[in-house]
PALO-619025 format. One record per residue: residue number from 1; residue in three letters; x, y, z of N, C-alpha, C in turn. Coordinates in nm, 2 decimals, m for minus. Example, Ala and Ser with C-alpha at 12.3 -4.5 7.8 and 13.67 -1.06 7.14 Angstrom:
% PALO-619025
PT    n  res     n_x     n_y     n_z    ca_x    ca_y    ca_z     c_x     c_y     c_z
PT    1  ALA    1.32   m0.57    0.78    1.23   m0.45    0.78    1.32   m0.33    0.78
PT    2  SER    1.28   m0.22    0.71    1.37   m0.11    0.71    1.29    0.00    0.79
***
This chain:
% PALO-619025
PT    n  res     n_x     n_y     n_z    ca_x    ca_y    ca_z     c_x     c_y     c_z
PT    1  MET   m1.42    2.53   m2.87   m1.54    2.61   m2.83   m1.65    2.49   m2.80
PT    2  ALA   m1.70    2.52   m2.67   m1.81    2.45   m2.64   m1.91    2.54   m2.57
PT    3  LEU   m2.04    2.48   m2.56   m2.13    2.53   m2.50   m2.23    2.43   m2.41
PT    4  THR   m2.23    2.50   m2.29   m2.31    2.41   m2.17   m2.41    2.49   m2.13
PT    5  ALA   m2.54    2.43   m2.07   m2.65    2.47   m2.03   m2.67    2.41   m1.87
PT    6  TYR   m2.70    2.51   m1.78   m2.74    2.44   m1.64   m2.84    2.53   m1.60
PT    7  PRO   m2.92    2.47   m1.50   m2.94    2.36   m1.46   m3.02    2.31   m1.55
PT    8  ASN   m3.00    2.18   m1.58   m3.08    2.10   m1.66   m3.13    1.95   m1.61
PT    9  PRO   m3.25    1.96   m1.61   m3.36    2.02   m1.66   m3.38    2.17   m1.58
PT   10  ALA   m3.44    2.27   m1.65   m3.47    2.41   m1.61   m3.60    2.40   m1.58
PT   11  HIS   m3.63    2.50   m1.47   m3.76    2.53   m1.44   m3.80    2.69   m1.48
PT   12  ASP   m3.75    2.77   m1.43   m3.74    2.92   m1.45   m3.64    2.97   m1.52
PT   13  ALA   m3.51    2.95   m1.52   m3.41    3.01   m1.60   m3.33    2.92   m1.64
PT   14  VAL   m3.24    2.92   m1.76   m3.16    2.83   m1.79   m3.04    2.93   m1.82
PT   15  THR   m2.91    2.89   m1.78   m2.78    2.96   m1.81   m2.72    2.86   m1.90
PT   16  LEU   m2.68    2.97   m2.02   m2.57    2.90   m2.11   m2.42    2.98   m2.10
PT   17  ALA   m2.34    2.88   m2.10   m2.20    2.91   m2.08   m2.12    2.88   m2.19
PT   18  LEU   m2.02    2.96   m2.26   m1.93    2.94   m2.38   m1.82    2.95   m2.33
PT   19  THR   m1.75    2.84   m2.40   m1.59    2.84   m2.34   m1.53    2.83   m2.51
PT   20  THR   m1.46    2.97   m2.52   m1.38    2.98   m2.64   m1.27    3.08   m2.62
PT   21  SER   m1.16    3.07   m2.69   m1.03    3.15   m2.67   m1.07    3.29   m2.80
PT   22  GLY   m1.16    3.29   m2.86   m1.19    3.39   m2.95   m1.29    3.49   m2.91
PT   23  ALA   m1.30    3.58   m2.96   m1.40    3.70   m2.93   m1.55    3.64   m2.96
PT   24  LEU   m1.65    3.72   m2.93   m1.76    3.68   m2.95   m1.84    3.78   m3.07
PT   25  THR   m1.74    3.84   m3.13   m1.81    3.95   m3.24   m1.86    3.85   m3.34
PT   26  ASP   m1.95    3.90   m3.39   m2.03    3.83   m3.49   m2.10    3.70   m3.45
PT   27  ALA   m2.09    3.67   m3.32   m2.19    3.54   m3.28   m2.31    3.54   m3.27
PT   28  ALA   m2.39    3.44   m3.32   m2.52    3.42   m3.34   m2.57    3.32   m3.24
PT   29  LEU   m2.67    3.32   m3.16   m2.71    3.22   m3.09   m2.88    3.21   m3.10
PT   30  GLU   m2.90    3.08   m3.12   m3.03    3.03   m3.17   m3.10    2.95   m3.07
PT   31  ILE   m3.21    2.93   m3.01   m3.29    2.85   m2.94   m3.40    2.80   m3.01
PT   32  ARG   m3.40    2.67   m3.02   m3.51    2.60   m3.10   m3.56    2.48   m3.03
PT   33  ASP   m3.69    2.46   m3.05   m3.76    2.36   m2.97   m3.76    2.22   m3.04
PT   34  ALA   m3.81    2.12   m3.01   m3.79    1.97   m3.05   m3.82    1.95   m3.20
PT   35  LEU   m3.90    2.04   m3.23   m3.96    2.03   m3.38   m3.88    2.13   m3.46
PT   36  GLY   m3.78    2.19   m3.42   m3.68    2.29   m3.49   m3.73    2.41   m3.52
PT   37  ARG   m3.85    2.45   m3.44   m3.88    2.58   m3.47   m3.82    2.69   m3.39
PT   38  LEU   m3.77    2.80   m3.44   m3.68    2.91   m3.35   m3.78    2.96   m3.23
PT   39  VAL   m3.73    2.97   m3.15   m3.82    3.03   m3.02   m3.76    3.14   m2.95
PT   40  ALA   m3.61    3.16   m2.97   m3.53    3.29   m2.93   m3.42    3.29   m3.00
PT   41  GLN   m3.36    3.41   m3.00   m3.24    3.46   m3.06   m3.18    3.58   m2.95
PT   42  PRO   m3.16    3.52   m2.84   m3.09    3.61   m2.76   m2.96    3.66   m2.78
PT   43  ALA   m2.94    3.81   m2.77   m2.82    3.86   m2.80   m2.67    3.82   m2.69
PT   44  LEU   m2.57    3.83   m2.72   m2.47    3.75   m2.68   m2.40    3.90   m2.61
PT   45  THR   m2.38    3.92   m2.48   m2.32    4.02   m2.43   m2.19    3.97   m2.35
PT   46  GLY   m2.16    3.84   m2.36   m2.06    3.80   m2.27   m2.06    3.63   m2.30
PT   47  ALA   m1.97    3.57   m2.21   m1.94    3.43   m2.21   m2.05    3.34   m2.15
PT   48  THR   m2.13    3.43   m2.07   m2.28    3.34   m2.02   m2.40    3.44   m2.03
PT   49  ILE   m2.50    3.35   m2.06   m2.63    3.44   m2.08   m2.73    3.35   m1.98
PT   50  SER   m2.79    3.41   m1.94   m2.92    3.36   m1.85   m3.06    3.38   m1.92
PT   51  LEU   m3.13    3.28   m1.95   m3.25    3.30   m2.03   m3.38    3.26   m1.93
PT   52  ARG   m3.46    3.35   m1.90   m3.58    3.31   m1.84   m3.67    3.23   m1.93
PT   53  VAL   m3.71    3.12   m1.89   m3.78    3.01   m1.96   m3.91    2.98   m1.91
PT   54  ARG   m3.95    3.06   m1.80   m4.09    3.03   m1.74   m4.20    3.06   m1.83
PT   55  GLY   m4.29    3.00   m1.87   m4.37    2.99   m1.96   m4.34    2.93   m2.08
PT   56  TRP   m4.24    2.89   m2.12   m4.21    2.80   m2.24   m4.27    2.67   m2.21
PT   57  ALA   m4.31    2.60   m2.33   m4.37    2.47   m2.30   m4.26    2.35   m2.28
PT   58  PRO   m4.28    2.30   m2.19   m4.21    2.17   m2.14   m4.15    2.08   m2.26
PT   59  GLY   m4.04    2.07   m2.26   m3.97    1.94   m2.34   m3.85    2.00   m2.37
PT   60  LEU   m3.76    1.95   m2.52   m3.65    1.94   m2.50   m3.61    2.06   m2.62
PT   61  TYR   m3.50    2.16   m2.59   m3.46    2.25   m2.67   m3.32    2.24   m2.71
PT   62  THR   m3.27    2.30   m2.80   m3.13    2.28   m2.85   m3.08    2.42   m2.87
PT   63  ALA   m2.98    2.48   m2.80   m2.89    2.62   m2.84   m2.78    2.57   m2.94
PT   64  VAL   m2.80    2.65   m3.05   m2.67    2.68   m3.13   m2.62    2.80   m3.13
PT   65  LEU   m2.49    2.79   m3.12   m2.39    2.90   m3.13   m2.33    2.90   m3.25
PT   66  ARG   m2.32    3.00   m3.32   m2.26    3.01   m3.46   m2.13    3.14   m3.43
PT   67  LEU   m2.03    3.11   m3.45   m1.93    3.19   m3.46   m1.83    3.19   m3.60
PT   68  PRO   m1.81    3.29   m3.66   m1.74    3.27   m3.82   m1.60    3.19   m3.80
PT   69  SER   m1.58    3.11   m3.89   m1.46    3.03   m3.89   m1.46    2.93   m3.77
PT   70  HIS   m1.56    2.90   m3.71   m1.57    2.78   m3.62   m1.71    2.71   m3.65
PT   71  ALA   m1.69    2.58   m3.62   m1.79    2.47   m3.63   m1.90    2.50   m3.54
PT   72  PRO   m2.04    2.50   m3.58   m2.14    2.54   m3.48   m2.10    2.46   m3.32
PT   73  ALA   m2.17    2.51   m3.21   m2.16    2.46   m3.09   m2.30    2.44   m3.05
PT   74  THR   m2.34    2.32   m3.01   m2.48    2.31   m2.97   m2.49    2.24   m2.82
PT   75  VAL   m2.58    2.26   m2.77   m2.62    2.20   m2.62   m2.78    2.15   m2.63
PT   76  ARG   m2.81    2.05   m2.57   m2.96    2.05   m2.55   m2.99    2.07   m2.41
PT   77  PHE   m3.11    2.10   m2.38   m3.16    2.16   m2.25   m3.31    2.10   m2.23
PT   78  VAL   m3.36    2.05   m2.13   m3.50    2.02   m2.09   m3.57    2.13   m2.02
PT   79  ILE   m3.67    2.16   m2.05   m3.75    2.25   m1.95   m3.87    2.16   m1.89
PT   80  SER   m3.88    2.17   m1.78   m3.98    2.09   m1.70   m4.07    2.17   m1.62
PT   81  ASN   m4.20    2.14   m1.61   m4.26    2.22   m1.51   m4.27    2.16   m1.37
PT   82  GLU   m4.21    2.05   m1.35   m4.18    1.99   m1.23   m4.07    2.04   m1.16
PT   83  GLN   m4.08    2.08   m1.02   m3.97    2.14   m0.94   m3.92    2.03   m0.84
***
């Protein structure tokens, strides 16, 4: 299982893409800021999800995907105000 984020750094939106051979049943996705605070728990409806991040504080974020019977997959991405 692998989780990727693009574009990185992101300005308006970031896409998270999951590569797995299993189903996404009971999957949980969390987005945390650099201090570990939970900032979003988007619902997973498929192997990719686009998050609108305009208005989020600039900095480093971590996406953590948890699936039963799998180790958590993580990816870090940066939100920047610069374009």
